[in-house]
C-alpha positions as CSV (number, residue, x, y, z in Angstrom):
1,X,66.4,92.4,164.6
2,X,67.2,91.3,161.3
3,X,71.0,91.9,160.8
4,X,72.3,90.7,157.8
5,X,76.3,90.8,156.2
6,X,76.2,90.3,152.3
7,X,79.2,89.1,150.4
8,X,80.0,90.1,146.5
9,X,78.4,87.3,145.2
10,X,75.0,87.9,146.9
11,X,73.5,90.4,145.1
12,X,70.1,88.6,144.6
13,X,69.8,88.8,148.1
14,X,70.3,92.7,148.5
15,X,67.1,93.0,146.1
16,X,65.1,90.5,147.8
17,X,65.7,92.3,151.2
18,X,64.9,95.4,149.6
19,X,61.3,94.4,148.4
20,X,60.7,92.9,151.8
21,X,62.0,95.1,154.2
22,X,62.7,98.7,155.4
23,X,67.1,98.5,155.2
24,X,69.8,100.7,156.6
25,X,72.2,99.7,154.2
26,X,75.9,100.3,154.8
27,X,78.4,99.6,151.8
28,X,81.9,99.0,152.8
29,X,85.4,97.7,151.3
30,X,87.8,95.7,153.3
31,X,90.5,97.4,152.0
32,X,89.5,100.9,152.9
33,X,90.9,102.6,155.7
34,X,87.5,104.6,156.5
35,X,85.6,101.4,156.4
36,X,87.8,99.3,159.0
37,X,87.6,103.0,161.3
38,X,84.0,102.9,161.2
39,X,83.7,99.2,162.0
40,X,83.1,99.6,165.8
41,X,80.5,101.9,165.6
42,X,78.4,100.3,163.1
43,X,78.8,97.3,165.3
44,X,76.9,99.6,167.9
45,X,74.1,100.0,165.1
46,X,74.0,96.7,164.5
47,X,73.0,96.2,168.4
48,X,70.7,99.1,168.8
49,X,67.4,98.0,170.1
50,X,65.7,101.3,168.5
51,X,65.8,100.0,165.1
52,X,64.3,96.6,165.8
53,X,61.3,98.7,167.7
54,X,61.2,100.4,164.2
55,X,61.3,97.3,162.1
56,X,64.4,98.7,160.5
57,X,66.8,95.4,159.1
58,X,70.3,96.4,159.2
59,X,72.8,95.2,156.0
60,X,76.5,95.5,155.7
61,X,77.1,94.7,152.2
62,X,80.5,94.4,150.5
63,X,81.1,96.8,147.9
64,X,81.8,94.3,145.3
65,X,77.5,93.4,145.3
66,X,77.3,96.2,143.1
67,X,77.9,94.1,139.8
68,X,75.2,91.5,141.0
69,X,72.7,93.6,142.2
70,X,70.0,95.7,140.4
71,X,68.8,97.8,143.2
72,X,69.7,101.9,142.7
73,X,71.7,101.9,145.3
74,X,74.4,99.7,143.8
75,X,74.5,102.3,140.6
76,X,74.9,105.4,143.2
77,X,77.5,103.9,145.5
78,X,79.7,103.0,142.6
79,X,80.0,106.6,141.7
80,X,80.2,107.9,145.4
81,X,82.5,105.8,147.0
82,X,82.4,103.8,150.6
83,X,81.3,103.6,153.1
84,X,78.1,104.6,151.9
85,X,74.8,104.5,154.3
86,X,71.3,104.2,152.8
87,X,68.1,104.2,154.5
88,X,66.3,102.0,151.9
89,X,62.6,101.1,151.2
90,X,62.1,99.0,148.1
91,X,63.6,101.1,145.5
92,X,62.9,104.4,147.5
93,X,66.4,105.5,149.3
94,X,68.1,108.5,151.5
95,X,71.6,108.7,151.7
96,X,73.1,109.6,155.0
97,X,75.2,112.4,155.0
98,X,76.4,113.0,158.5
99,X,78.6,111.7,161.2
100,X,80.0,107.9,161.3
101,X,79.3,107.4,164.9
102,X,76.4,105.0,165.9
103,X,73.8,107.8,167.7
104,X,74.0,110.0,164.2
105,X,73.6,106.8,162.2
106,X,70.5,105.4,163.9
107,X,69.0,108.9,164.6
108,X,69.0,109.5,161.0
109,X,67.2,105.8,160.4
110,X,64.7,107.0,162.6
111,X,64.0,110.6,161.9
112,X,63.7,109.3,158.3
113,X,61.4,106.5,158.5
114,X,58.6,107.6,156.6
115,X,60.4,109.5,154.4
116,X,62.3,107.2,151.9
117,X,62.5,108.9,148.2
118,X,61.7,112.9,149.3
119,X,65.2,113.6,148.4
120,X,64.8,113.0,144.8
121,X,61.6,115.0,144.7
122,X,63.4,118.0,146.4
123,X,66.2,118.0,143.6
124,X,63.8,117.5,140.8
125,X,61.5,120.7,141.9
126,X,65.2,122.4,142.1
127,X,66.4,121.5,138.5
128,X,63.1,122.8,137.4
129,X,63.2,126.3,139.1
130,X,66.7,126.5,137.8
131,X,66.2,125.8,134.2
132,X,63.2,128.4,134.3
133,X,65.3,130.7,135.6
134,X,68.3,130.3,132.8
135,X,65.6,130.5,130.1
136,X,64.8,133.9,131.1
137,X,68.4,134.5,131.7
138,X,69.3,133.4,128.4
139,X,66.5,135.9,126.7
140,X,67.7,139.0,128.8
141,X,71.3,138.2,127.9
142,X,70.4,138.2,124.2
143,X,68.9,141.4,124.4
144,X,71.6,143.1,125.8
145,X,74.0,141.4,123.8
146,X,71.7,143.3,120.4
147,X,72.3,146.5,122.7
148,X,76.2,146.3,123.3
149,X,76.7,145.2,119.5
150,X,74.7,148.2,118.6
151,X,76.9,150.4,120.6
152,X,79.9,148.7,119.7
153,X,78.8,149.3,115.5
154,X,78.1,153.0,116.2
155,X,81.9,153.6,118.0
156,X,83.2,151.9,114.9
157,X,81.6,154.1,112.8
158,X,82.8,157.2,114.6
159,X,85.8,156.2,114.8
160,X,86.4,155.4,111.1
161,X,84.7,158.4,110.3
162,X,87.2,160.4,112.5
163,X,90.2,158.4,110.8
164,X,89.0,159.3,107.2
165,X,88.3,163.2,108.1
166,X,91.4,163.4,109.8
167,X,93.5,162.2,106.9
168,X,92.4,164.2,104.4
């Protein structure tokens, strides 16, 4: 099994690895308490033979690498923070959103095998549907708005007529 640790100046190596292999990638920071707490569990992930059987390489990258790599995960992690775990195949990636124990991480990698990139497609479809709904709502609110303005105009006319009659 391929297990790699990358320092901040090895961004090109991450790009090469992502192009050639399926990766289970963890971005971490040595100064982060969550990352140091997760370290023993990550070592168990690195030793898990199921990942080797599935052909998934394990990469542990220092978050400082985001400045020197071109992979899309680097842009994504800079918005989210660390520790962040991705299953990567080429430029396609799926973020692990489960627990930070070894069993959940390995299960995630094995279940998502062959499904990289599916998450992004679902989000795109949802956005399209929500835009369609919003357009329909805008049309309805415009019609409702016109009715409301007509009613308020009528009420104002009635009020002003009543005031002028009372003063005479």
